[in-house]
DRENDREN-505448 format. One record per residue (C-alpha): x, y, z; residue in three letters. Coordinates in steps of 0.02 Angstrom, whole numbers, plus 50000, padded with zeros to 5 digits. Layout:
// DRENDREN-505448
XYZAla
...
// end
This chain:
// DRENDREN-505448
485854886750201Met
487324892550304Ala
488834881150289Gln
489714873750440Glu
491304883050487Met
492874878150581Lys
494364887650644His
495834885150529Ser
497144887450665Gly
497994900250554Ile
497874918650598Ser
497744925750422Trp
496334913650378Ile
495314912850537Gly
493694903050513Asn
493384893450352Met
492124880550289Pro
492364863950379Ser
492514853950217His
493904864950145Trp
495714859850168Thr
497394868350189Ile
498964863050099Thr
500694869750061Arg
501184878349900Phe
502454864749859Lys
501104851449852Tyr
500224860749711Cys
501644868749612Phe
503374865549546Thr
504454881049541Thr
505734887649420Gly
506604903649370Thr
506434915749227Gly
507654920049088Leu
509344927349131Asn
509084943449034Ile
509224962049071Thr
508334977849018Lys
509664979948884Ala
509004964348798Asp
507274971648769Leu
506744975648591Val
505194982948509Asp
504634966548432Glu
505024948448469Gly
504544935348598Val
503464941548742Ala
504174941548919Val
503564947349088Ile
504864952549216Ser
504804958549396Tyr
504574976849347Gly
502934973149260Gln
502384961349400Ile
502594975849522His
501684988049406Ala
500104996149474Lys
499144990749320Tyr
499464972249355Asn
497764966149412Ser
498564949749475Arg
497084940049405Thr
497284943549218His
498814945149105Leu
498514961149006Ser
499554965148853Asp
500284980848930Asn
501244969849053Leu
502234961848913Leu
503934966848846Arg
504914958648705Tyr
506604950348677Ile
507454942348525Pro
506944924248497Glu
508774919148507Ser
508784922448695Leu
507464909048723Thr
508424894648639Ile
508704880748764Gly
507664889548897Arg
506024880248877Gly
505834878949066Arg
505584897649073Ser
504114896848951Lys
502444900149032Leu
500824890649008Ser
499014894349051Arg
498704893449240Asn
500534897049283Asp
500984910649407Phe
502494921949396Val
503114929849558Phe
504344944149573Ala
505844937249669Asp
506354954249739Thr
505444969349806Ser
506084986049870Glu
504674986749999Asp
503674974350102Leu
502064979150014Glu
502704971849851Gly
503234955249926Cys
502094941849854Gly
501654951249695Asn
501254939249554Ala
500504938749380Ala
499254925349329Phe
499434917749157Ile
497664916049091Asp
498154915348908Thr
498864902948782Asp
500014916248706Lys
501874912448695Leu
502584921248846Val
504194918648944Tyr
504604923349122Ala
505954936749124Gly
507244942849248Tyr
507024941949437His
505544930249432Thr
504984913749508Val
503834902949402Ile
502514891849482Ala
501874877749370His
500334868649441Pro
500364849649442Tyr
498674846849523Val
496934849849458Asp
495974865449503Gly
495224881649445Asp
496754892449466Phe
495784908449448Arg
495304905049630Phe
497134904949683Leu
497444920749581Ala
496174929449690Tyr
496904921549847Leu
498664927249801Phe
498024944949775Ser
497454946649955Thr
498504955750081Gln
498124942150208Gln
498914928250104Trp
500414939350063Arg
500704942650249Thr
501504925450269Gln
502744930150131Ile
503084947350200Gln
503454940950375Gln
504824929350314Arg
505734938750176Val
507574942450196Ser
508664956550134Gly
509354973450182Val
508864986250051Lys
507964973749938Val
506824959950000Asn
507134942749925Ser
505654931249889Ile
506414913949870Thr
505714897949797Arg
505834889449966Ser
504864903550048Leu
503464901649920Leu
503504882649935Asn
503214883650123Asp
501744895650110Ser
499994889250145Leu
498524888350024Leu
496664886450053Ile
495884872849945Val
493984871749921Pro
493244857849812Pro
493524862049628Ile
491674865949591Pro
491704878749732Glu
493344885949666Gln
492494888849499Thr
490924896149576Ala
491944908249682Ile
493054913149535Ala
491544916049422Asp
490704926649555Phe
492274937049588Leu
492604939149401Asp
490884947149385Thr
490914957649543Lys
492704963649519Cys
492344968249339Ala
490914979249400Glu
492024987449531Ile
493454989749407Asp
492254998249288Gly
491775010649423Leu
493615013449464Leu
494015017049281Val
492615029949275Asp
493185038149437Leu
495005038449378Asp
494435047149219Ala
493445059849320Glu
494965063449430Val
496075065849277Lys
494785077649201Thr
494715087849361Leu
496615088649375Ile
496765094349194Asp
495385107149224Tyr
496275113849378Lys
497905115649282Lys
497055124249135Ser
496125136549248Ile
497735141549337Ile
498765142949178Ala
497425152849085Glu
497135164749229Thr
498945168749275Val
499435171749093Thr
497875179649017His
497005187349168Gly
495165187549214Leu
494545199549080Asn
494055188648933Thr
493895204148824Asn
495685209848851Ala
496755211548695Thr
498145198548696Leu
499865201148619Val
501245188248585Pro
502625187448715Thr
504045178848619Asn
504485170648786Leu
504255152948724Gly
503375146548880Trp
501935159148875Ile
501065162148710Asp
500255178948747Ala
499785191048885Ile
498565205748895Pro
499215220848801Lys
499315231748956His
500375219249054Trp
502275220149054Thr
503695207649056Ile
505035207649192Ala
506425196649256Arg
506175186949417Ile
507585197149496Ala
506495212749484Ser
505145204049589Val
506185193949712Tyr
507885194949794Ser
508825179349848Val
509075175150031Arg
510705165850059Asn
510965167650247Glu
511635151550326Lys
510885145950491Val
510775130950606Ser
509235120150624Asp
509495121950811Lys
508995140250797Asp
507795138950649Phe
506725123150640Pro
506965112450484Pro
505645114050349Leu
505265103050197Ser
504935109950023Val
503545099349948Thr
502285099749806Met
501005105049936Lys
502085119549994Gly
503275122850138Ile
502915111850289Val
503785106750451Pro
505125093950407Gln
504385077350352Leu
504845061450444Glu
505395054150277Ser
506595068550241Ala
508445064650238Ala
509225071350398Lys
510945079450391Thr
512255075750525Lys
512765093950530His
511245105250540Gly
512275121150543Asp
512395122450354Asp
510625127050305Arg
509725141650224Lys
508665153850323Leu
506815155050279Ile
505745169450340Arg
503855169050345Lys
503225175250176Gly
504765169450079Asp
504525159349921Phe
505565143349920Val
505855131949770Ile
506835115849756Asn
508125118449620Ser
508265100149569Arg
507275093949419Ser
506785077749507Asp
505845088549634Arg
504825097149500Arg
503385106949573Gly
504075107449750Ser
503895125649801Cys
502805137949893Gly
502625152650011Ile
503215148750187Ser
502045151650334Asp
503505148950452Tyr
505205155450501Asp
506385140750482Gly
507785133050382Ser
507975121750230Cys
509325111850141Ser
510525120750025Leu
509755112849870Ile
508295124949886Asn
508225143049827Thr
507475155149952Val
506735171149882Leu
506185186549975Ser
504775196249891Pro
505145214249842Arg
503895228249860Glu
502625232049723Glu
502105213949693Met
500795201649754Asn
501635185649818Pro
500045175449800Arg
499945179149613Tyr
501725173349585Tyr
501455158149695Asn
500085152649575Trp
501155156749423Leu
502645146849489Phe
501565131549522His
501085129649339Thr
501875115949231Pro
502265130149109Leu
503435138349234Phe
504155121749294Ala
504675117549116Asp
505455134649092Glu
506305134549263Phe
507195117949236Tyr
507635122449057Lys
508835135149133Trp
509675121649237Gly
511275112049216Tyr
511855094549265Gly
512895079349223Ile
511455067749179Val
509995070649062Asn
508615067849190Asp
509335077349339Leu
509635095949325Trp
509885110049448Thr
509325127949418Thr
510245140349529Asn
509835158349567Trp
511085164849441Gly
510025157249303Ala
508325158849385Met
508495177649410Arg
508555180049220Arg
506935170849182Ile
505635182749113Gln
503895182449186Ile
502275192149160Pro
501925207049272Met
500095212049279Pro
499605228449365Pro
499545226349554Leu
497655227049565Asp
497515212949436Glu
498815202549527Gln
497725203849683Ala
496135199749586Glu
496915184549503Ile
497625178249668Ala
495945180649756Ala
495005171849615Tyr
496165156649617Leu
496215156249807Asp
494315154449801Glu
494115143549644Lys
495485130449659Ile
495065123649833Pro
493325118849769His
494105109049626Ile
495365101049744Glu
493955095949862Gln
493065087649716Ser
494665078349673Ile
494875073149855Ala
493075066849861Asp
493345056349703Lys
494985049349772Leu
494105044649933Gln
492775035449832Gln
494165026249740Ile
494995020949903Glu
493345014849975Lys
492985004749819Leu
494724997049824Lys
494484992650007Glu
492784985149969Tyr
493514974949825Lys
494944968449935Ala
493724963950074Ser
492544955349953Leu
493934944549880Ile
494584939550052Tyr
492884935050121Glu
492474923649974Tyr
494174915149952Val
494184910850137Thr
492374904850134Gly
491714917650256Lys
490414922050126Lys
489604909050017Gln
489154910349834Val
487284907249824Ile
// end
C-alpha cells in the first residue's frame, strides 16, 4: 500500500513520508577532531588512522570502511588522544576540500577495529539510537551534500567546519524502516558494485589490449613472419631485420618561430592531440611569446607531468613555450610516428632524456630529443602500419567508450536509487 507523503519544505528533500521527521545534525551527534599528525608521521605498521586524503579517495564507498583506506602511525602518537579514537557507527568527515564536489565527503565506521581519525578530519559520534547505515547512505547523496557545499568558506581550499555540519539537516525514519532501507540498499548496491567491478576490469583489459596492439605494431610491423633482430636501444627490444634505426633529427626538424596569439590562435597540447585552447588552460598575460604551429606539425609537451600530451596538429596556431614543435621532413610517414610517439615505451624514453630540479618533474628539450634513436621502417610499411592502426584502434576506443558509458549509467542509477529510498520516495516492500 502506498504510504502517505508530505512536502518537507526543504528543496533537496522534496516530498517524504508523512510519519518521517527532520532534525539537525547536532541533535544526533557530538563532534570532535582527529589527531594532530602529518604525512611524515605515517609508518608501515602501527595504529590504524584514516585522514582526509583517504576520505576523499575514489575507492571510499562512504558506506563501508575498507582496509585500503587505512594508514598507520606509531602508538605513541595516540597517547592522551582518546577522543580521536573511532567507534562503530562513527562518521569521519574531511574538514577541507580543494573542490566543491568533495565537500561533505565522509567515511562510515562499520567495524570494531582500533582506528583513529587522522589529520584534517571532523569526527561525528552518535548519541541517539538508530541504524546508522541509513545515514551513511544519506550522507553519500549529492542532494544531502548540497547543503554543505552551499555554505563552505575558503579561497583556494574549502573549509568544512563542525558548526556547518551541526547545522545541517537529517531525515529520520523510524528505526525499523532505517534498517529495512539499509538492508535493501546493501543488497542492491552490492549487485551494482559487482557489475561496476566487472566493467572496470573489462575497460582495463581493453586499454591494455590497445596499448599492446600499438606497441607491437609500431616496433615489430605487421608481418608476423619477419625476422626480428635486437636493437640495443633499451626501450625497444627488437625490430624487423630489414628496418633501420635513425635519430629523431633525421625525421623531424624543430620549429622555433615566435608568434603572437593575436595572429595565430592558441592551441592546447593534450593527450587527445592538438586542440583549440581549452577553457581550463592557463592564459598568459603576454600572448606575443608563443611558438608557431603549422598544420601537419607534431607537437609534444616537454614536461614529464604532461606525459602523453602530443599529436599532429590539424590547425595553424600557436602554443606555449614549454612545448616542442616539430616539422616533418620528407621521406617519412607522420601518421606512423604519431602512433610510435604515443606509446608508453616512447614516453618513458623521451622523459629519460630530460633534466630538472625535482625527481618527479623533468623537461626534455629539443637538444636532447633530437638524439633519441627510433625505428625507421621502409616507407610503404610505415604507411601500412599507420593505416592498420588508424582502422583498428578507433574500434577498440569505441568499445572502451561504450563500457565507460555503461559505468556512468550504473553510477547514476545507484545514486538515484539511494536518494529515492533514503528520502522515502520509494518504499521497501
